[in-house]
C-alpha positions as CSV (number, residue, x, y, z in Angstrom):
1,M,-18.9,37.0,14.3
2,R,-17.2,35.0,17.0
3,H,-16.8,36.1,20.6
4,T,-13.8,35.4,22.8
5,A,-15.8,34.1,25.7
6,S,-16.6,31.0,23.5
7,A,-12.9,30.1,23.2
8,D,-12.7,29.1,26.8
9,L,-15.0,26.1,26.4
10,G,-13.7,22.6,26.8
11,V,-10.2,22.0,25.7
12,P,-9.0,19.3,28.1
13,G,-5.7,19.9,29.9
14,V,-5.5,23.5,28.8
15,R,-6.1,26.5,31.2
16,P,-9.1,28.5,30.0
17,G,-8.1,31.8,28.3
18,S,-4.6,30.6,27.5
19,F,-3.2,30.9,24.0
20,P,-3.3,27.1,23.4
21,S,-7.0,27.0,24.3
22,L,-7.7,29.7,21.7
23,S,-5.7,28.1,19.0
24,A,-6.7,24.5,19.6
25,R,-10.0,24.9,17.7
26,I,-10.2,24.8,14.0
27,R,-11.4,28.2,12.8
28,P,-14.0,28.3,10.0
29,S,-12.0,30.9,8.1
30,G,-9.1,28.5,8.1
31,I,-11.3,25.7,6.7
32,A,-12.7,28.0,4.0
33,F,-9.1,29.1,3.1
34,A,-8.0,25.5,2.9
35,V,-11.0,24.6,0.6
36,L,-10.3,27.6,-1.6
37,M,-6.6,26.7,-1.9
38,G,-7.4,23.1,-2.7
39,A,-9.8,24.1,-5.4
40,L,-7.2,26.4,-7.0
41,A,-4.6,23.7,-6.8
42,A,-6.9,21.2,-8.4
43,L,-7.7,23.7,-11.2
44,S,-4.0,24.4,-11.7
45,S,-3.2,20.7,-11.8
46,A,-5.9,20.0,-14.3
47,A,-4.6,22.8,-16.5
48,R,-1.0,21.6,-16.3
49,A,-2.1,18.1,-17.2
50,E,-3.9,19.3,-20.3
51,D,-1.4,21.9,-21.5
52,A,1.9,22.6,-19.7
53,V,2.6,25.6,-21.8
54,S,-0.1,28.1,-20.8
55,L,-3.1,28.2,-18.4
56,P,-5.5,30.2,-20.6
57,R,-5.4,27.6,-23.4
58,A,-5.9,24.8,-20.9
59,V,-9.0,26.3,-19.3
60,P,-11.9,26.7,-21.7
61,A,-12.5,30.3,-22.7
62,A,-16.1,30.0,-21.6
63,F,-14.8,29.7,-18.0
64,F,-13.8,33.4,-18.2
65,E,-16.9,34.7,-20.0
66,W,-19.6,36.7,-18.1
67,N,-23.2,35.5,-18.5
68,Q,-26.4,36.1,-16.6
69,P,-26.5,34.2,-13.3
70,T,-28.2,30.8,-13.4
71,A,-30.9,29.7,-11.0
72,G,-28.3,27.5,-9.1
73,E,-25.9,30.4,-8.7
74,I,-28.7,32.6,-7.4
75,V,-29.7,29.9,-4.8
76,L,-26.0,29.6,-3.7
77,L,-25.9,33.4,-3.2
78,G,-29.2,33.3,-1.3
79,V,-27.9,30.7,1.1
80,A,-24.7,32.6,1.8
81,E,-26.7,35.8,2.3
82,A,-29.1,34.0,4.7
83,L,-26.1,32.7,6.7
84,I,-24.8,36.3,7.0
85,I,-28.2,37.4,8.3
86,V,-28.3,34.5,10.9
87,D,-24.8,35.5,12.1
88,V,-25.9,39.1,12.5
89,L,-29.1,38.0,14.4
90,Q,-26.9,35.8,16.7
91,T,-24.6,38.7,17.3
92,L,-27.5,40.9,18.2
93,D,-28.5,38.2,20.7
94,W,-25.0,38.4,22.1
95,D,-25.5,42.2,22.5
96,R,-28.9,41.6,24.3
97,Q,-27.1,39.4,26.8
98,G,-24.8,42.3,27.7
99,Q,-21.9,41.4,25.4
100,P,-20.2,38.8,27.6
101,G,-16.6,38.5,26.4
102,A,-15.6,40.5,23.4
103,E,-16.2,40.4,19.7
104,I,-13.2,39.2,17.7
105,N,-14.2,40.6,14.3
106,P,-11.7,43.4,13.8
107,F,-14.1,45.4,11.7
108,L,-16.6,45.6,14.5
109,G,-14.3,46.2,17.5
110,R,-14.5,44.5,20.9
111,H,-17.9,46.0,22.0
112,P,-19.8,47.2,18.9
113,S,-23.0,49.1,19.0
114,R,-26.2,47.5,17.5
115,A,-26.0,49.8,14.5
116,K,-22.4,48.8,13.8
117,I,-23.3,45.1,14.1
118,I,-26.1,45.6,11.6
119,L,-24.2,47.8,9.1
120,M,-20.7,46.5,9.3
121,G,-21.6,42.9,10.1
122,G,-24.6,42.4,7.8
123,V,-25.4,45.1,5.3
124,L,-21.9,45.9,4.1
125,P,-20.8,42.2,3.8
126,G,-24.0,41.3,2.1
127,L,-23.8,44.1,-0.5
128,L,-20.1,43.4,-1.2
129,L,-20.8,39.7,-1.6
130,A,-23.7,40.3,-4.0
131,A,-21.7,42.9,-6.1
132,A,-18.6,40.7,-6.3
133,W,-20.7,37.6,-7.1
134,Y,-22.5,39.4,-9.9
135,A,-19.3,40.8,-11.4
136,L,-17.4,37.5,-11.5
137,P,-17.2,35.5,-14.7
138,S,-19.7,32.6,-14.9
139,G,-17.1,29.9,-14.3
140,W,-16.0,31.5,-11.1
141,R,-19.3,32.8,-9.7
142,A,-20.4,29.7,-7.7
143,G,-17.1,29.6,-5.8
144,L,-17.6,32.8,-3.9
145,P,-20.9,32.0,-2.1
146,I,-19.7,28.5,-1.5
147,G,-16.6,29.8,0.3
148,V,-18.6,32.4,2.3
149,G,-21.2,29.8,3.1
150,I,-18.6,27.4,4.5
151,A,-17.0,30.1,6.6
152,E,-20.4,31.5,7.8
153,S,-21.9,28.1,8.6
154,G,-18.9,27.4,10.9
155,V,-19.4,30.7,12.7
156,V,-23.2,30.2,12.9
157,V,-22.8,26.7,14.4
158,A,-20.1,27.9,16.8
159,N,-22.3,30.8,17.9
160,H,-25.3,28.4,18.4
161,L,-23.1,26.1,20.5
162,D,-22.2,29.2,22.6
163,G,-25.9,29.7,23.4
164,L,-26.6,32.5,20.9
165,R,-30.0,32.3,19.2
166,V,-31.9,34.0,16.5
167,R,-34.6,36.1,18.2
168,F,-36.9,38.6,16.8
């Protein structure tokens, strides 16, 4: 959960608060989207190289089968869930500081309550991630927590650079 006050830090030659200063930073969600699109393009290219007629025959059938999660997939989910929790704890620290600036997560609103931060920022995304992860076929399961982990790690690092900490 990023906060607008952080967007005014250090873009040389640009007036703080202006649109260019807000858009001059690479957003973690943009990076995650680019990684996802690259992976899909690579999968598509590999499928075309093997069999130009149909994708399902080019991709092994096992890629679409559902199996119990492996230990590695469980670890990936755990890391993504932990990053969501760290993000929520940092956002609660932002709330303790009197909410300087405004929250930019559209699901939370500009000045969310502590309950909304916990429920809409942590519990709901965590449950949705776990449910979607478990429902995915085995060949696709690792990609979801990797994508969420990339996006959340960018947010957590940016929050840390803005002075937000994990406090109990």
